[in-house]
N, CA, C and O atoms as a DFTB+ gen file, in Angstrom:
400 C
 N C O
     1  1      10.251      14.222     -17.750
     2  2       8.918      13.739     -17.471
     3  2       8.480      14.271     -16.112
     4  3       9.205      14.171     -15.122
     5  1       7.306      14.823     -16.089
     6  2       6.729      15.322     -14.840
     7  2       6.060      14.161     -14.120
     8  3       5.469      13.281     -14.746
     9  1       6.162      14.170     -12.794
    10  2       5.509      13.149     -11.979
    11  2       4.391      13.792     -11.176
    12  3       4.592      14.819     -10.527
    13  1       3.213      13.185     -11.222
    14  2       2.077      13.614     -10.414
    15  2       1.780      12.470      -9.447
    16  3       1.369      11.385      -9.860
    17  1       1.992      12.722      -8.159
    18  2       1.707      11.726      -7.128
    19  2       0.371      12.067      -6.503
    20  3       0.176      13.167      -5.985
    21  1      -0.537      11.126      -6.554
    22  2      -1.881      11.334      -6.027
    23  2      -2.030      10.627      -4.687
    24  3      -1.844       9.415      -4.582
    25  1      -2.366      11.402      -3.673
    26  2      -2.615      10.878      -2.332
    27  2      -3.946      11.463      -1.879
    28  3      -4.025      12.640      -1.527
    29  1      -4.978      10.650      -1.889
    30  2      -6.326      11.119      -1.608
    31  2      -6.694      11.044      -0.132
    32  3      -7.863      11.208       0.217
    33  1      -5.719      10.800       0.740
    34  2      -5.986      10.618       2.160
    35  2      -6.724      11.774       2.803
    36  3      -7.551      11.557       3.688
    37  1      -6.445      12.994       2.381
    38  2      -7.074      14.169       2.997
    39  2      -8.420      14.523       2.354
    40  3      -9.112      15.423       2.831
    41  1      -8.791      13.829       1.287
    42  2     -10.045      14.121       0.596
    43  2     -11.181      13.340       1.251
    44  3     -11.057      12.143       1.513
    45  1     -12.291      14.037       1.513
    46  2     -13.397      13.360       2.181
    47  2     -14.541      12.985       1.241
    48  3     -15.412      12.203       1.620
    49  1     -14.554      13.519       0.043
    50  2     -15.644      13.211      -0.873
    51  2     -15.348      13.641      -2.291
    52  3     -14.259      14.128      -2.596
    53  1     -16.317      13.457      -3.140
    54  2     -16.188      13.719      -4.577
    55  2     -15.699      15.132      -4.890
    56  3     -14.795      15.305      -5.707
    57  1     -16.286      16.140      -4.250
    58  2     -15.916      17.521      -4.554
    59  2     -14.452      17.791      -4.210
    60  3     -13.741      18.439      -4.979
    61  1     -14.005      17.298      -3.063
    62  2     -12.611      17.494      -2.669
    63  2     -11.669      16.712      -3.576
    64  3     -10.580      17.191      -3.894
    65  1     -12.068      15.527      -3.992
    66  2     -11.249      14.730      -4.910
    67  2     -11.094      15.462      -6.232
    68  3      -9.990      15.541      -6.771
    69  1     -12.186      15.998      -6.760
    70  2     -12.107      16.718      -8.032
    71  2     -11.247      17.980      -7.918
    72  3     -10.465      18.276      -8.822
    73  1     -11.384      18.725      -6.817
    74  2     -10.552      19.918      -6.611
    75  2      -9.081      19.523      -6.526
    76  3      -8.214      20.216      -7.059
    77  1      -8.806      18.412      -5.857
    78  2      -7.431      17.918      -5.726
    79  2      -6.864      17.531      -7.093
    80  3      -5.721      17.866      -7.404
    81  1      -7.655      16.827      -7.913
    82  2      -7.195      16.438      -9.248
    83  2      -6.914      17.662     -10.113
    84  3      -5.919      17.709     -10.836
    85  1      -7.802      18.651     -10.030
    86  2      -7.627      19.884     -10.809
    87  2      -6.302      20.545     -10.463
    88  3      -5.558      20.968     -11.348
    89  1      -6.014      20.632      -9.168
    90  2      -4.769      21.259      -8.732
    91  2      -3.551      20.407      -9.076
    92  3      -2.545      20.925      -9.561
    93  1      -3.641      19.113      -8.827
    94  2      -2.493      18.222      -9.049
    95  2      -2.047      18.206     -10.508
    96  3      -0.851      18.171     -10.797
    97  1      -3.007      18.233     -11.420
    98  2      -2.676      18.178     -12.842
    99  2      -2.584      19.556     -13.487
   100  3      -2.139      19.673     -14.628
   101  1      -3.000      20.604     -12.773
   102  2      -2.958      21.949     -13.333
   103  2      -3.998      22.159     -14.416
   104  3      -3.735      22.823     -15.419
   105  1      -5.190      21.590     -14.212
   106  2      -6.259      21.748     -15.192
   107  2      -6.750      23.197     -15.209
   108  3      -6.598      23.914     -14.220
   109  1      -7.340      23.630     -16.328
   110  2      -7.793      25.022     -16.457
   111  2      -8.987      25.338     -15.551
   112  3      -9.651      24.439     -15.035
   113  1      -9.236      26.624     -15.373
   114  2     -10.343      27.081     -14.524
   115  2     -11.682      26.491     -14.957
   116  3     -12.535      26.211     -14.115
   117  1     -11.870      26.303     -16.243
   118  2     -13.158      25.810     -16.745
   119  2     -13.301      24.288     -16.627
   120  3     -14.251      23.713     -17.160
   121  1     -12.366      23.635     -15.934
   122  2     -12.439      22.188     -15.710
   123  2     -13.802      21.833     -15.121
   124  3     -14.276      22.509     -14.209
   125  1     -14.433      20.781     -15.633
   126  2     -15.811      20.451     -15.294
   127  2     -16.052      19.729     -13.979
   128  3     -17.203      19.485     -13.620
   129  1     -14.988      19.377     -13.245
   130  2     -15.139      18.744     -11.927
   131  2     -15.992      17.480     -11.948
   132  3     -16.823      17.274     -11.063
   133  1     -15.789      16.637     -12.953
   134  2     -16.466      15.344     -13.013
   135  2     -15.568      14.364     -13.758
   136  3     -14.556      14.762     -14.335
   137  1     -15.930      13.097     -13.748
   138  2     -15.077      12.068     -14.346
   139  2     -14.952      12.203     -15.854
   140  3     -13.901      11.888     -16.411
   141  1     -16.002      12.664     -16.527
   142  2     -15.904      12.875     -17.973
   143  2     -14.898      13.971     -18.302
   144  3     -14.086      13.820     -19.214
   145  1     -14.951      15.066     -17.564
   146  2     -13.996      16.159     -17.775
   147  2     -12.581      15.696     -17.441
   148  3     -11.627      16.066     -18.126
   149  1     -12.442      14.891     -16.394
   150  2     -11.135      14.358     -16.010
   151  2     -10.550      13.525     -17.154
   152  3      -9.382      13.685     -17.507
   153  1     -11.356      12.649     -17.723
   154  2     -10.903      11.836     -18.856
   155  2     -10.508      12.726     -20.032
   156  3      -9.449      12.534     -20.629
   157  1     -11.347      13.689     -20.364
   158  2     -11.061      14.583     -21.492
   159  2      -9.749      15.330     -21.290
   160  3      -8.941      15.433     -22.213
   161  1      -9.535      15.850     -20.084
   162  2      -8.297      16.588     -19.820
   163  2      -7.080      15.670     -19.886
   164  3      -6.036      16.064     -20.406
   165  1      -7.204      14.459     -19.369
   166  2      -6.075      13.525     -19.418
   167  2      -5.740      13.116     -20.841
   168  3      -4.566      12.993     -21.191
   169  1      -6.746      12.907     -21.656
   170  2      -6.457      12.500     -23.032
   171  2      -5.926      13.660     -23.874
   172  3      -5.381      13.439     -24.955
   173  1      -6.079      14.889     -23.389
   174  2      -5.538      16.057     -24.090
   175  2      -4.115      16.403     -23.676
   176  3      -3.496      17.276     -24.285
   177  1      -3.583      15.737     -22.653
   178  2      -2.229      16.022     -22.167
   179  2      -1.229      15.792     -23.298
   180  3      -1.271      14.764     -23.973
   181  1      -0.323      16.762     -23.500
   182  2       0.663      16.624     -24.564
   183  2       2.100      16.649     -24.047
   184  3       3.031      16.934     -24.800
   185  1       2.274      16.350     -22.761
   186  2       3.600      16.196     -22.175
   187  2       3.621      14.867     -21.427
   188  3       2.583      14.395     -20.964
   189  1       4.800      14.266     -21.310
   190  2       4.890      13.000     -20.591
   191  2       4.674      13.225     -19.103
   192  3       5.323      14.069     -18.485
   193  1       3.750      12.454     -18.540
   194  2       3.437      12.535     -17.116
   195  2       3.433      11.127     -16.541
   196  3       2.760      10.230     -17.050
   197  1       4.190      10.955     -15.482
   198  2       4.133       9.714     -14.725
   199  2       3.148       9.936     -13.587
   200  3       3.304      10.864     -12.793
   201  1       2.136       9.085     -13.512
   202  2       1.112       9.207     -12.483
   203  2       1.344       8.112     -11.445
   204  3       1.335       6.921     -11.758
   205  1       1.549       8.542     -10.216
   206  2       1.753       7.616      -9.108
   207  2       0.559       7.767      -8.177
   208  3       0.281       8.859      -7.681
   209  1      -0.135       6.678      -7.946
   210  2      -1.295       6.702      -7.057
   211  2      -0.898       6.038      -5.754
   212  3      -0.602       4.844      -5.711
   213  1      -0.897       6.834      -4.689
   214  2      -0.591       6.282      -3.379
   215  2      -1.778       5.447      -2.943
   216  3      -2.892       5.954      -2.811
   217  1      -1.539       4.191      -2.724
   218  2      -2.610       3.261      -2.364
   219  2      -2.955       3.367      -0.887
   220  3      -2.125       3.758      -0.066
   221  1      -4.168       3.021      -0.572
   222  2      -4.562       2.906       0.820
   223  2      -3.927       1.624       1.367
   224  3      -3.545       0.754       0.584
   225  1      -3.807       1.488       2.679
   226  2      -3.093       0.344       3.242
   227  2      -3.608      -1.020       2.780
   228  3      -2.826      -1.962       2.648
   229  1      -4.901      -1.133       2.536
   230  2      -5.451      -2.416       2.111
   231  2      -5.407      -2.616       0.596
   232  3      -5.777      -3.682       0.104
   233  1      -4.963      -1.614      -0.138
   234  2      -4.906      -1.723      -1.588
   235  2      -6.268      -1.753      -2.253
   236  3      -6.411      -2.293      -3.351
   237  1      -7.269      -1.181      -1.603
   238  2      -8.639      -1.252      -2.111
   239  2      -8.800      -0.559      -3.459
   240  3      -9.702      -0.898      -4.225
   241  1      -7.940       0.402      -3.757
   242  2      -8.097       1.121      -5.026
   243  2      -7.739       0.248      -6.220
   244  3      -8.071       0.593      -7.354
   245  1      -7.081      -0.853      -5.993
   246  2      -6.746      -1.765      -7.087
   247  2      -7.859      -2.778      -7.351
   248  3      -7.863      -3.445      -8.385
   249  1      -8.799      -2.890      -6.417
   250  2      -9.896      -3.834      -6.592
   251  2     -10.932      -3.248      -7.537
   252  3     -11.028      -2.028      -7.669
   253  1     -11.713      -4.105      -8.198
   254  2     -12.774      -3.599      -9.073
   255  2     -13.822      -2.844      -8.277
   256  3     -13.955      -3.025      -7.067
   257  1     -14.560      -2.000      -8.973
   258  2     -15.668      -1.296      -8.339
   259  2     -16.655      -2.298      -7.761
   260  3     -16.996      -3.294      -8.399
   261  1     -17.108      -2.019      -6.542
   262  2     -18.122      -2.874      -5.934
   263  2     -19.430      -2.737      -6.703
   264  3     -20.175      -3.704      -6.860
   265  1     -19.694      -1.545      -7.171
   266  2     -20.931      -1.265      -7.891
   267  2     -20.595      -0.294      -9.012
   268  3     -20.347       0.883      -8.749
   269  1     -20.580      -0.757     -10.254
   270  2     -20.200       0.133     -11.352
   271  2     -21.156       1.307     -11.548
   272  3     -20.825       2.259     -12.255
   273  1     -22.336       1.252     -10.932
   274  2     -23.293       2.358     -11.035
   275  2     -23.147       3.306      -9.852
   276  3     -24.143       3.830      -9.353
   277  1     -21.915       3.530      -9.398
   278  2     -21.657       4.426      -8.281
   279  2     -22.527       5.659      -8.433
   280  3     -22.720       6.085      -9.572
   281  1     -23.055       6.251      -7.422
   282  2     -22.818       6.070      -5.983
   283  2     -23.874       5.224      -5.291
   284  3     -24.173       5.469      -4.123
   285  1     -24.432       4.268      -5.947
   286  2     -25.571       3.558      -5.386
   287  2     -25.204       2.369      -4.506
   288  3     -26.099       1.685      -4.011
   289  1     -23.940       2.105      -4.298
   290  2     -23.589       0.979      -3.442
   291  2     -22.208       1.114      -2.861
   292  3     -21.375       1.851      -3.389
   293  1     -21.957       0.409      -1.775
   294  2     -20.642       0.369      -1.170
   295  2     -20.228       1.697      -0.565
   296  3     -21.051       2.598      -0.395
   297  1     -18.970       1.811      -0.247
   298  2     -18.392       3.022       0.310
   299  2     -18.244       4.037      -0.817
   300  3     -17.508       3.798      -1.774
   301  1     -18.927       5.150      -0.712
   302  2     -18.952       6.117      -1.822
   303  2     -17.577       6.672      -2.160
   304  3     -17.225       6.766      -3.336
   305  1     -16.794       7.040      -1.153
   306  2     -15.464       7.581      -1.451
   307  2     -14.595       6.523      -2.111
   308  3     -13.937       6.804      -3.112
   309  1     -14.580       5.311      -1.569
   310  2     -13.753       4.257      -2.153
   311  2     -14.203       3.944      -3.575
   312  3     -13.368       3.773      -4.463
   313  1     -15.511       3.867      -3.802
   314  2     -15.995       3.604      -5.151
   315  2     -15.613       4.734      -6.100
   316  3     -15.245       4.483      -7.248
   317  1     -15.698       5.971      -5.630
   318  2     -15.328       7.095      -6.493
   319  2     -13.841       7.053      -6.823
   320  3     -13.446       7.308      -7.961
   321  1     -13.021       6.731      -5.833
   322  2     -11.576       6.648      -6.082
   323  2     -11.245       5.506      -7.037
   324  3     -10.326       5.623      -7.848
   325  1     -11.975       4.419      -6.948
   326  2     -11.776       3.322      -7.901
   327  2     -12.161       3.775      -9.303
   328  3     -11.503       3.413     -10.279
   329  1     -13.226       4.566      -9.403
   330  2     -13.633       5.095     -10.708
   331  2     -12.575       6.058     -11.244
   332  3     -12.297       6.062     -12.443
   333  1     -11.982       6.874     -10.371
   334  2     -10.905       7.777     -10.779
   335  2      -9.745       6.962     -11.337
   336  3      -9.202       7.287     -12.393
   337  1      -9.370       5.908     -10.628
   338  2      -8.278       5.055     -11.101
   339  2      -8.609       4.445     -12.461
   340  3      -7.753       4.382     -13.344
   341  1      -9.847       3.997     -12.626
   342  2     -10.248       3.412     -13.905
   343  2     -10.152       4.450     -15.024
   344  3      -9.718       4.127     -16.130
   345  1     -10.553       5.692     -14.747
   346  2     -10.448       6.750     -15.749
   347  2      -8.984       6.987     -16.120
   348  3      -8.658       7.154     -17.295
   349  1      -8.105       7.000     -15.119
   350  2      -6.675       7.184     -15.394
   351  2      -6.159       6.053     -16.284
   352  3      -5.439       6.303     -17.251
   353  1      -6.520       4.826     -15.964
   354  2      -6.073       3.684     -16.767
   355  2      -6.611       3.762     -18.193
   356  3      -5.878       3.506     -19.148
   357  1      -7.885       4.111     -18.342
   358  2      -8.473       4.229     -19.680
   359  2      -7.815       5.347     -20.478
   360  3      -7.544       5.186     -21.668
   361  1      -7.557       6.480     -19.830
   362  2      -6.912       7.606     -20.515
   363  2      -5.490       7.242     -20.931
   364  3      -5.031       7.645     -21.999
   365  1      -4.792       6.477     -20.085
   366  2      -3.419       6.072     -20.411
   367  2      -3.390       5.139     -21.618
   368  3      -2.413       5.118     -22.367
   369  1      -4.448       4.377     -21.805
   370  2      -4.528       3.513     -22.994
   371  2      -4.667       4.349     -24.267
   372  3      -4.194       3.947     -25.330
   373  1      -5.313       5.507     -24.159
   374  2      -5.529       6.363     -25.325
   375  2      -4.430       7.402     -25.538
   376  3      -4.226       7.865     -26.660
   377  1      -3.728       7.767     -24.478
   378  2      -2.733       8.841     -24.555
   379  2      -1.367       8.301     -24.139
   380  3      -1.152       7.983     -22.969
   381  1      -0.460       8.199     -25.082
   382  2       0.862       7.627     -24.821
   383  2       1.734       8.525     -23.940
   384  3       2.824       8.115     -23.544
   385  1       1.280       9.731     -23.630
   386  2       2.026      10.623     -22.736
   387  2       1.795      10.294     -21.267
   388  3       2.515      10.789     -20.400
   389  1       0.796       9.462     -20.981
   390  2       0.472       9.126     -19.602
   391  2       1.088       7.785     -19.239
   392  3       0.960       6.810     -19.980
   393  1       1.751       7.744     -18.103
   394  2       2.428       6.525     -17.629
   395  2       2.031       6.280     -16.188
   396  3       2.182       7.158     -15.339
   397  1       1.525       5.092     -15.909
   398  2       1.090       4.760     -14.556
   399  2       2.143       3.863     -13.910
   400  3       1.986       3.456     -12.759
């Protein structure tokens, strides 16, 4: 089983987060750099992957989105990272190869 450890500490915004996800998971060049493409790629994974998300010190990534209509409220990076986590959880429910 391959392990992908996600540490978003060096990412400052959505574009950097998407580039980081593309590299971490080895997504193809045509990866769409958005949450829909991220979900699609995760649900297409056909090898077992353990996903480890390094939490921020306050554990904010485990809290629900402050505003589900991101980016219209709260801290944009934190809300985006919470949305990324939600996509990972949803994809893991659909794809038995993903383990959180």
